[in-house]
C-alpha positions, -999 to 999 in steps of 0.1 A, spaced: -750 -472 288 -716 -464 274 -716 -497 254 -750 -489 239 -738 -455 228 -706 -469 212 -728 -494 194 -751 -466 183 -722 -446 170 -709 -476 150 -743 -480 135 -744 -444 125 -709 -446 109 -718 -477 89 -747 -460 71 -727 -440 46 -691 -441 33 -669 -411 27 -677 -391 -3 -646 -382 -23 -646 -345 -33 -622 -330 -57 -618 -292 -58 -595 -277 -84 -603 -239 -85 -577 -219 -68 -579 -181 -68 -571 -156 -41 -575 -124 -22 -555 -106 4 -559 -120 39 -582 -97 58 -560 -98 89 -530 -114 106 -536 -141 132 -528 -144 169 -492 -145 180 -472 -150 147 -442 -127 155 -438 -140 190 -442 -176 178 -415 -173 152 -392 -155 177 -397 -182 203 -390 -209 177 -358 -192 166 -346 -188 202 -352 -225 210 -345 -241 177 -315 -261 191 -338 -278 217 -358 -309 209 -393 -302 198 -423 -325 199 -437 -336 167 -473 -327 162 -492 -360 161 -525 -370 148 -542 -386 178 -575 -392 162 -592 -426 168 -588 -450 139 -624 -452 129 -640 -457 95 -647 -425 75 -685 -429 70 -713 -411 88 -749 -405 81 -779 -394 100 -816 -392 90 -826 -380 56 -798 -356 46 -763 -368 54 -733 -350 38 -701 -371 38 -671 -362 60 -641 -351 39 -608 -358 55 -581 -332 47 -545 -336 38 -513 -317 42 -511 -290 15 -484 -269 30 -458 -278 3 -483 -281 -25 -503 -249 -23 -499 -220 -47 -497 -192 -22 -497 -165 -49 -528 -179 -64 -545 -181 -30 -539 -144 -24 -549 -133 -59 -581 -112 -59 -612 -122 -78 -627 -154 -89 -647 -164 -58 -680 -154 -43 -669 -152 -7 -692 -159 21 -671 -148 50 -642 -125 60 -614 -142 43 -617 -154 6 -582 -170 10 -595 -192 38 -625 -202 17 -602 -211 -12 -583 -233 11 -615 -249 23 -625 -257 -13 -590 -272 -20 -595 -295 10 -631 -303 4 -640 -285 37 -667 -264 20 -694 -290 25 -723 -289 49 -727 -300 85 -745 -332 93 -779 -332 110 -782 -357 139 -806 -367 166 -798 -362 203 -790 -399 206 -766 -398 177 -749 -367 193 -747 -386 226 -732 -416 208 -705 -395 191 -695 -378 223 -694 -411 242 -670 -425 215 -646 -395 219 -663 -367 199 -662 -332 214 -695 -316 224 -698 -280 212 -724 -253 214 -729 -223 191 -753 -194 197 -770 -172 171 -786 -137 175 -814 -146 151 -831 -179 143 -826 -173 105 -788 -174 111 -792 -207 129 -813 -221 100 -787 -209 75 -759 -226 93 -777 -259 94 -788 -259 58 -754 -246 46 -731 -237 33 -714 -226 65 -703 -190 65 -668 -188 81 -659 -160 105 -628 -149 122 -615 -142 157 -587 -148 181 -579 -182 166 -579 -170 130 -604 -179 103 -630 -206 111 -663 -213 127 -663 -206 164 -680 -227 191 -675 -236 228 -680 -266 249 -696 -242 274 -734 -238 267 -735 -206 288 -710 -190 263 -733 -199 234 -763 -185 253 -745 -152 257 -740 -149 220 -778 -153 213 -785 -122 234 -755 -100 242 -778 -73 257 -794 -99 280 -829 -88 273 -845 -122 265 -856 -150 288 -837 -183 289 -862 -201 267 -858 -176 239 -820 -179 242 -820 -217 242 -840 -217 210 -811 -200 192 -784 -224 205 -771 -254 185 -758 -284 203 -731 -300 181 -704 -326 182 -672 -331 163 -670 -366 149 -648 -390 171 -625 -394 142 -621 -357 135 -585 -345 133 -581 -319 160 -550 -301 174 -545 -276 203 -539 -240 194 -505 -240 212 -493 -272 193 -504 -257 160 -487 -224 167 -454 -242 175 -458 -262 142 -464 -230 123 -434 -213 140 -411 -240 126 -426 -237 92 -421 -199 92 -386 -202 104 -378 -220 71 -397 -195 51 -379 -166 67 -345 -182 62 -351 -187 25 -364 -152 22 -333 -139 39 -310 -158 16 -328 -145 -15 -328 -110 -2 -290 -110 0 -286 -119 -37 -273 -88 -54 -286 -96 -89 -314 -122 -86 -325 -141 -116 -361 -141 -127 -366 -175 -111 -351 -162 -78 -373 -131 -78 -404 -152 -85 -395 -175 -56 -390 -145 -33 -425 -131 -41 -440 -166 -37 -424 -169 -2 -438 -135 7 -473 -146 -3 -468 -178 17 -458 -158 48 -490 -137 45 -513 -167 40 -497 -185 70 -501 -154 92 -537 -165 98 -535 -196 121 -569 -209 108 -556 -208 73 -525 -226 84 -545 -253 102 -567 -258 72 -537 -262 49 -523 -288 72 -556 -307 70 -569 -303 105 -606 -303 111 -607 -281 142 -584 -261 165 -588 -265 203 -582 -232 220 -598 -243 253 -565 -243 272 -558 -207 262 -591 -188 260 -614 -182 290 -645 -191 269 -628 -224 260 -634 -217 223 -628 -240 194 -624 -230 158 -639 -255 133 -621 -255 100 -640 -283 84 -678 -281 87 -681 -316 73 -667 -329 106 -696 -314 125 -728 -331 137 -756 -307 147 -786 -317 167 -818 -311 148 
């Protein structure tokens, strides 16, 4: 059975090549909130900086970039590392975007990466094949059917939570069922009708929340050091003042761990080892297959 599913997944992947997507508009707004654990992460990094640290590696399977299912098949867009390229002041600047979610800054990052595309509809067999080939099975519950339909037809409205900006889901179906009916007044069939079964592509780039926080801590140490050096200049030049302000903007943008992950080019953050509900945060909807 496993071999049949792997073959099915290969067939699915071969149907469509990756669509290149360029996005050039960058504007910004203030981040709506800071993310989980930033101060503690930076402090821990400073305290242990002399120790050896593990490099965050991309352990994604080396598969081809194409995927398609059925009639409508958006292409998967692979992100890249924009940490040193992003204009953080522009990302934080207000105006210029019709925001769907809580953080316009996050949505601008998604546009830069090409992460603002739609999810891919898939059959149950295609979801099974993706999971058998290493993809992560996820479930997401919706309080109303119209929200589920909007999610599938896109564009995906990002949210926020304990793992920063992103789209939240869990590998535990019971967690998704709870979100369909927080008051627990509906029967199981009504709840199940508002749950989406999904899978991340086997070649999606994923990282654990703790590894991403460690990586962000190292980045912020460098930002804080440069800020400190500039702060101690008695009579800064115009260029030094501009650099100081840009670093402050960078610090604020990276305060949201979801924004940091998206800038690094990750498709999803795995928080299952930390949170009781095993939640994941999907940063790139184009890496998602949804069963429809």
